[in-house]
C-alpha positions, 0 to 999 in steps of 0.5 A: 683515229686509232681503233686498236688497243695497242700500237703494235698493230700499226706499221711505221708509216701509220705511226708517222701519220697518226697526227693526221688521225688516220684510222688504224682500223683501215689497214690493220688486217695484217698479223696482230699481237694477241692483245692488239685486236682492233675493236670498233670505236664507241659511237660518239668517241673517236680515238684521235691520237697516241702520245708516248709518255714513259714508254706507255702508249695511250689514247685520248678521246675526242668528241665529234658529231656527223654534220647534219645534212640538208642536201639529201632532202633538197635533191629529192624534193626538187625531183618529186621523190619522198625525202624519207625514202632518200634518207633511208637509202642514203644511210643504206648506201653509206653502209654499202660504201663502207663495206665495199671499201673495207672501211678505208675511205671516209665518205657519206653517200647521198642523193646526187644533184647531177640527177635533178635536171635529167630526171625532171626532163625525163618526167616533166616534173616541176617542184612546188612547195607543198604540192604533189610528188612526182607521179613518174617515179618508176620511169625515173627509177628505171633510168637511174637503175640503168645508170647504176649498172653502167657505173658498176661496169666502170668500177670493174674496168677501173679495178682491172685497168686502173683509172688513168683512162677516165682522167684522160677522158675527163680532164679538169677542163672537161670536169669543171665545164660539166659541173658549171653547166649542172649548176647553171642548168638548175638556176632557173628552177631556183629562181622560179621557186624564189619568185613565186610571190613578192613575199617569197622573194623577200624570204629568199633574200633573207635566207640567202643573207642568213646563209652568207652571214653564218658562213662568214661570221659564225663561231667555230663548227657552226661555220660548216652548217650554213645551209642548215642554219639558214634553212632553220632561220628562214623557216622560223621567220616565215612561221612568225611572220605568218602568225603575225598576219604579214605573210601566209602561214605554214600548214601542218596538217600533213605533219599532224596526220603522219606517223612517227614510225613507218616504212617510206614509200617505194616504187618498182622501176619501169624501163623507158627508152627516153628516160634511160637515154636522158639519165644513163650518161650521168654515170660518167659525171658520178665517176668523175665526181668520185675521183675528185673527192677521193683525191681531195681526201688523199691530199688531206690525209697524206695517203694514196687512196687511188688504189681504192678508187675502183672499190669506191666506184663499186660501193657508190654504184651498188648503192645507186642500184639498190636505191633505184631498185626501190624507187629512190635517187642515185647516190654519190659521195658528198664533197661537204664531208671533205670540208668538215674533215679538213676542219676537225682533222678526223677521218674516222670511217666509224663516224660515217657509219653512225651518220648512216644509222641516223639517216636510216632512223630519220628515213623511218620517221614519216613525221620528219619527212612531213616536216621537211615538205612544209618548207616554204617556197621562198625559203626553199628557193633561197637555199636552192640559189645558194646550193646551185650557185656553189655547184657552179662555182665549184666547177670554176674552182676545179679550173683554178686549182688544176691550173687550166690554161685558158689561153689555149684554144682547146681549153677555151672552146671546150669549156665555152661550148659546154657551159653554153649548152648546159645553161641554154638547154632548159625548160624541156629543150632536148636533142632527139634521135628517135626514142633517144633524147639528150638534155642540156647536161647530157649535151654539155658532157658529150660536147666537152668530151668530144671537143677536148679529144678532137681539138688536140694540138698534137695531131701531127705527131700522132699522124707521123707516129702512125705513119712511121709504124705503118711503114715499118710494118709494111717494109719487105723482110728481104730489104737489108738495112746497111745504114748502121754499118761503117763506111766501106764495109759490107753488112755482116749479114751479106758475108755470113755465108760464102758464095759457091764461087769463092771456094773455086777461086 
């Protein structure tokens, strides 16, 4: 996308990259010509490319829509948070991310699934369709707020020292294992929702089948909306079967009593040591997740965005802090955006600004949140099965794309232990040290990081290097090194000053 009136605002590199629709507005803060001032693109129009005819440059508009998102509302429901609050702060967080990155990194931020397991473990909440929300949202918000401040500290370190240390701490084998563990750790909750009754089980099957068919056979852009289309299909099927008396109907009483415009509920964070110990380690997962997203966008745009990684961390962490301060979910950049951008070849950050505005508007509509909360348990269970399965497979994809060699015992043991801990520590099973508690995802992350660094294959080289340095530092200064002198010659230092007896001789 180009948002300037003239090509004079583009350098040579941007001219070559114009076919990948890179936004000139991202990097046109240099000195411009008088008539080459950048302006923001219209909401529904993205200036996609320049073409040269008879030495005249002009733009050709292309339409693009921000993809509707189901993820910002599924995560909050599973944790018992209000979906309107989550939507409002996902929009606000996206605008914060846009400002912190200077409009240079295209991404939408929203509720992170990495918080589901730890928040439910800290609050003891279990989702039931149409049931009450989480009564311990303030306690969860306190832990998320501390997590956001740790993430903020990581962003400052990355901006000052680079991100190489984070890649060493969490290489692909560790990151992939943690992502697999997150997906499988949540699998039990998905199955519980899908099997609440026999009718719910059949509705879950129909929803999963609809999502799968849309993914494979839907035309054009609809292939990028399988979760949304599957949700609508399952909802309508459940509604029609309820009207026919085949299954339970959908109660719209809450929708009828809701207002169309209003502020969503908020909460003041409460700091609890147990909740903080469970939720705070998610900051490492958010940072590793963000690195993967930035690198994927860099690959698609043929541009190096690593220099903006610290600022991306800053935007994501500030968005998490703002959301948690008002009783909402911590945020992260969404991988779904990468798939949409890879198809449309449009990387305009203005599109995400518009998506953020839509999210804010929906967040201020209580009736929309009430409709979301009427999603039947079977439909919600089917969506959860697909989403959590995709999370787990995404971790395996990290291993494949990064060419992780599982013939090496170091990688094999690291991944195996982390995945088993993540899968097995469910239903409130935690490791306790006083008030500090670590759930399955925390244990999986810690074990993967520790084992990978402990099972190094070059410990011998490290010890020899350390031993050599210690010998060099403790060697007496009076000892002369003569090994570099030619055979039969005295060291130069030995002949630098004559002895007193030499003059007499």
